[in-house]
C-alpha positions in Angstrom: -0.8 -1.4 1.9 2.9 -1.2 2.4 4.3 0.6 5.4 8.0 1.2 5.9 9.0 -1.2 3.1 10.4 -0.8 -0.4 7.6 -0.9 -3.0 6.7 -4.0 -5.0 8.9 -3.7 -8.1 6.3 -5.2 -10.5 5.1 -3.1 -11.2 -4.6 15.3 -5.6 -13.7 22.3 -4.7 -10.5 24.2 -5.8 -12.1 26.5 -8.3 -9.6 29.3 -7.6 -7.0 27.4 -9.6 -8.9 27.7 -12.8 -9.3 31.4 -12.4 -5.6 31.8 -12.3 -5.2 30.7 -16.0 -4.5 33.8 -18.1 -6.7 34.8 -21.0 -3.8 34.1 -23.3 -3.5 30.5 -22.1 -7.2 30.0 -22.3 -7.0 31.1 -26.0 -4.3 28.7 -26.7 -6.2 25.9 -24.9 -9.3 26.7 -27.0 -7.2 26.6 -30.2 -5.8 23.2 -29.3 -9.2 21.9 -28.4 -10.8 23.1 -31.6 -8.0 22.0 -33.9 -9.0 18.7 -35.5 -5.5 18.4 -37.1 -4.0 18.7 -33.6 -6.2 15.9 -32.4 -5.6 13.6 -35.3 -1.8 14.2 -35.0 -1.5 13.0 -31.4 -4.1 10.4 -30.5 -3.9 6.7 -31.4 -6.0 6.1 -34.4 -6.1 2.4 -34.8 -5.8 -1.0 -33.1 -2.9 -1.7 -35.3 -1.0 1.3 -33.9 -1.7 0.1 -30.4 -0.6 -3.4 -31.3 2.6 -1.9 -32.7 3.4 -0.2 -29.4 2.8 -3.3 -27.4 4.8 -5.6 -29.6 7.7 -3.1 -30.1 8.2 -1.5 -26.7 6.0 -3.2 -24.1 6.0 -7.0 -24.4 9.7 -7.4 -25.1 10.5 -5.6 -21.8 7.6 -6.8 -19.7 8.7 -8.7 -16.5 7.8 -12.3 -16.5 5.7 -12.1 -13.3 3.4 -9.5 -15.0 2.9 -11.9 -18.0 2.0 -14.7 -15.5 -0.5 -12.5 -13.7 -2.2 -11.7 -17.0 -2.3 -15.4 -17.9 -3.8 -16.6 -14.5 -6.4 -13.9 -14.6 -7.4 -14.3 -18.3 -10.4 -16.5 -17.5 -11.6 -14.4 -14.6 -15.0 -12.7 -15.1 -13.4 -9.3 -14.4 -10.2 -9.8 -16.4 -11.2 -6.8 -18.5 -10.6 -4.6 -15.4 -6.9 -5.5 -15.2 -4.3 -2.8 -15.8 -3.2 -2.8 -19.4 0.4 -3.8 -20.2 1.4 -0.3 -21.4 -0.1 1.2 -18.3 1.8 -1.2 -16.2 5.0 -0.3 -18.0 4.5 3.4 -17.3 3.7 2.7 -13.6 6.8 0.6 -13.3 8.9 3.4 -14.8 7.4 5.9 -12.4 8.2 3.7 -9.4 11.8 3.4 -10.6 12.1 7.2 -10.9 10.4 7.9 -7.5 12.1 5.0 -5.7 9.5 5.1 -2.9 10.0 3.3 0.4 6.4 3.7 1.6 3.5 3.2 -0.7 -0.2 2.6 -0.6 -2.5 1.0 -3.2 -6.3 1.2 -3.1 -7.9 -1.6 -5.2 -6.8 -5.1 -5.5 -3.2 -5.6 -4.2 -3.2 -3.8 -0.9 -6.6 -2.4 0.3 -9.7 -4.2 -0.9 -13.0 -5.6 0.5 -12.4 -9.0 -1.0 -9.2 -11.0 -0.5 -10.0 -13.5 -3.3 -8.7 -11.3 -6.1 -5.4 -10.8 -4.3 -5.0 -14.5 -3.7 -5.4 -15.2 -7.4 -2.1 -13.4 -8.0 -0.4 -14.4 -4.7 1.4 -17.4 -6.1 3.0 -15.3 -8.7 3.8 -12.6 -6.2 5.5 -15.2 -4.0 7.4 -16.6 -6.9 8.7 -13.1 -7.6 9.9 -12.9 -4.0 8.1 -9.8 -3.1 5.2 -11.0 -1.0 7.0 -9.8 2.2 6.7 -6.2 0.9 2.9 -6.3 0.8 0.5 -5.9 3.7 -3.0 -6.7 2.4 -5.8 -4.9 4.3 -9.2 -6.5 3.8 -11.4 -3.5 4.4 -13.3 -0.7 2.8 -10.7 1.9 1.9 -12.2 5.1 3.3 -12.5 3.9 6.9 -9.0 2.5 6.8 -7.5 5.8 5.4 -9.3 7.6 8.3 -7.7 5.1 10.7 -4.3 5.9 9.2 -4.9 9.6 9.6 -5.7 9.2 13.3 -1.9 8.7 13.7 -0.2 12.0 13.0 3.0 10.1 12.2 1.3 8.9 8.9 0.7 12.4 7.6 3.1 13.2 4.8 4.8 9.9 5.2 3.8 8.1 1.9 5.7 8.6 -1.3 3.5 6.9 -3.8 -0.2 6.0 -4.1 -2.2 4.1 -6.7 -6.0 4.1 -6.9 -8.0 1.6 -9.0 -11.2 1.3 -7.0 -14.8 2.5 -6.9 -15.0 5.6 -9.1 -17.6 7.4 -7.0 -15.1 7.8 -4.2 -12.0 8.9 -6.2 -12.2 12.5 -4.9 -12.6 11.3 -1.3 -9.6 9.1 -1.7 -7.7 12.0 -3.2 -8.5 14.4 -0.3 -7.2 11.8 2.2 -4.1 10.9 0.1 -3.2 14.6 0.0 -2.7 14.4 3.7 -0.9 11.0 3.6 1.5 11.8 0.8 4.6 13.9 1.3 5.4 17.0 -0.7 6.7 15.6 -3.9 4.8 12.3 -3.5 2.9 10.9 -6.4 -0.7 9.6 -6.7 -1.9 7.7 -9.8 -5.6 7.3 -10.6 -6.7 4.7 -13.1 -9.7 4.6 -15.4 -10.0 8.4 -15.7 -11.1 8.2 -19.3 -13.6 5.5 -18.6 -13.7 3.6 -21.9 -13.5 7.0 -23.8 -17.1 7.8 -22.6 -15.9 11.1 -21.0 -15.7 12.6 -24.5 -19.1 11.2 -25.6 -22.6 12.8 -25.3 -24.5 11.2 -22.5 -27.1 9.7 -24.8 -24.4 7.9 -26.7 -23.1 6.1 -23.5 -24.6 2.7 -22.6 -26.7 3.0 -19.4 -24.4 0.7 -17.4 -21.4 2.9 -18.0 -23.1 6.3 -17.2 -22.6 6.3 -13.4 -18.8 5.7 -13.6 -18.6 8.1 -16.5 -20.2 10.9 -14.4 -17.9 10.1 -11.5 -14.9 10.3 -13.9 -16.0 13.6 -15.3 -16.4 15.1 -11.8 -13.1 13.7 -10.6 -11.2 15.0 -13.7 -12.6 18.5 -13.3 -11.7 18.6 -9.6 -8.2 17.2 -10.2 -7.5 19.7 -13.0 -8.5 22.6 -10.7 -6.5 21.4 -7.7 -3.6 23.8 -6.9 -2.0 21.2 -4.6 -0.9 19.1 -7.4 1.0 19.1 -10.7 -0.7 16.6 -13.0 -0.6 14.8 -16.3 -3.7 13.1 -17.8 -2.2 10.3 -19.8 -4.2 8.4 -22.6 -2.8 5.0 -21.9 -5.0 2.0 -21.0 -8.3 3.4 -19.7 -6.7 6.7 -18.8 -4.1 7.4 -16.1 -4.0 10.7 -14.1 -0.6 11.2 -12.5 -0.6 13.8 -9.7 2.5 15.1 -7.9 1.8 16.8 -4.6 3.4 20.3 -4.6 1.7 21.9 -1.6 
């Protein structure tokens, strides 16, 4: 977690909101959902297209430290859980636009139960000269967020949050982050499409993916109905949901 420092440069049951959608908008949403041509027009259709995006717009501009992080974690058993290059590029652009001075990350870099994963990338972080901007907290995230909220000075003091952690707790993290983030602050949630299983029938989903799929479905429904945020559900990587606190 970073407190009072510039961010590392490498890189919100609100059912009432849904009732506020007019019948006309609902009709338009249904048309969009039911239109197969609409779907085919906008979603990536092949690995070749994804490769084109990476090779044309992502890799040529990717900072060297991010490439190094990917290399040093390539042989790790959980390397597949790493943020994709295109997601990293989008997050980096968000950070440049927001220019936050106080950020919080729940997952690997800042708050995590195991320091080992952080230490894998630490040499690269030091080489990039940004290790002084990170305060790593070895702890379960929920108790530590509660600890932060005990100090009223922390409420509304954070400008950016990133969550890539246990999917069952995403909504709990969100509720606490809505207190910690300032109005206009941004929270980004990773893995919200969960390997595309959110659009599959449950019987088609491998057993091992079903718990996190259910958690993602519940989180997505709650975020979409939350009047406290403006959001965009972006189909990059494994799905990023970007929430800007508006109230």
